[in-house]
C-alpha angles and dihedrals in degrees: 000000000000094000140002091254095060128081117268092220117076127183090291108032128279113327136172147112108323110244087008112069092347105060133169089250092055091047091052093047092049091050093050091048092047089051092053092050090046094052091049091050091052091049091047089053090050095248109142097145102110147342113294116265126221131184121208126200132172143185125241100274111127089228088062089075097063093037090052090052091050094048092047091048090052095048097044094045088055092053101264122136113228134206114198109218095182120206106359136142119262092250088051091056089047091050094050092045085064100034094051094044092241120172092216138020124201124194122189109204144110091210111213094357120116118279098261090064125077138173147201120226122183122207125201126226109297092034097276126139114264119263115250091247092059092048089052090049091052091052093048093051094054114118096008120140113263141178108249117218115242135205113350090002095081121093126264122233126204139160116253098213100185098056097112094044094049094047093047091049090051091054093052091049090062091067127091096193138045121245098217114150096028120114114207133187109208119195104204094187089228083278146115097309098055090112105024096046100056090037094056096044092047092048089052090057104261124132103240130205106190116211126192089004098138106085119189098182094261106055101067111135089356104150089323142082129047094326093053108033099160096099090049092051091052093046094051091054094042094052096038089236123173094230145346133215128200118204127193127235097282095028098235090127140033142186124205138223123205125224091272093053097257116148117243111198134205094271091056092045090050090051092051092051093044091055091047093050093044091054090048091049091238100110104109112237088346087273136124125200118227136156132257088258093064112119115265088231088065093052091047093049093050091049091052090054096046096255118136121223121213108195125204139177116288113281135073088245090069093043090053092047092053091047094051096043096047101032099246118152104198128056142137154143137260088251090071098260098142123176120204098182095186086071108019142031094217140024112298121193096192092047090050092050092049093052093047088051090049089055090051092048095048097046099034087225126133122244089250091057093045094048090053088078084094133035113217114226113221106267124200122191121192121185110209107200132193096039136120099257092184090072096050094098097045107042108113096202091052092047090052092050091051091049091051093051092045090053090053092049096043111173091334093086148356141238127208127179113191128176111225115253094218109023137053094254143098122227117220113198122184130179121191139157090265134033091233093057092046091050092049095050093045092049093051093048093045089056091052090050091051094049097042102038101035113145 
């Protein structure tokens, strides 16, 4: 949404400043176009039985109210029936898209972005993200002339009052053990999981201390949640809790904190779950899917335990694609976006927390003990701005500098140069046995990037 020549859809729906780039008019037009594409898909598949059905969920941002109204108006005016799920995490909307047999799911959220932003994410039947081709079709159909249904042909709209309860119950059903005796601090980020998160953990038997669970429409992600875990770390220590989890605004990811207040990131969580599933015999093909940004310590630990690691480009979209194509059932990112595809079609922070807690309950081991399955190598990330990122993969001097540094590191570390997908910068990531060595290598390479790729 940076210019009129670029696609509206990014890697995670349409996102931008609410009432800035993302207006009510745009939301309505997108919904109408999505309805048209949806109807044509149903007709192509030979389904003429009833009007299409859509479910609509949102996070707690105040802008979600007018965007919800616009989306619902667009869908219903195009002849689609709509169930309003209210405030619900993205994975909850995905779950109910499937469970209710809906033809379309719509989630209004900008995830971990600041409160003024918002977004629109469409989900296909079954609760899966839309294919690129369908997103392109929706964009192309926007603004076209259309025959509006009249009378009884317009869609019906009603509130689906049991959405939170049904989603929470689904999460608890995925467990094979109770969580009695565990005390958990859950940072809800003043976001979409402020009801479903505490409800699910409590129903599973845990003692729950809810943090940042009083949204007012403007405080989502405000110095809380997975991007600001300091208050969670303090609360876990203050309450003497066994563990803490920090969700983001739409609760599709989470990070953890052990009893001593130490942060446990997505790589460590993924390692804990991989070991649990391998022991249970439920880890498909004894392989986990991660991205190229996953810590080398994670890859080494998995190798030591006989677990394969399939690495993809950065982004849960690519993790999901690899999982679906190859039949893997566990994947995730360092950010805490973990996908347990036996139970969900997208990352789910509450589900992840429940299954980490189940591992603690079954083994009697603390989160600190469990996370020690891997040793994180110090990782340094330098963003080099103001450079021609398009030349990063073809500059011979830069390639020679990388090769020299890689030879010095050997198998003790790793180097990754990655042009940003949205900004004019190159990211230099270095892992090494010590933070000092990683800093030194990253600094030298960043200087080469600046000198060689200067605009």
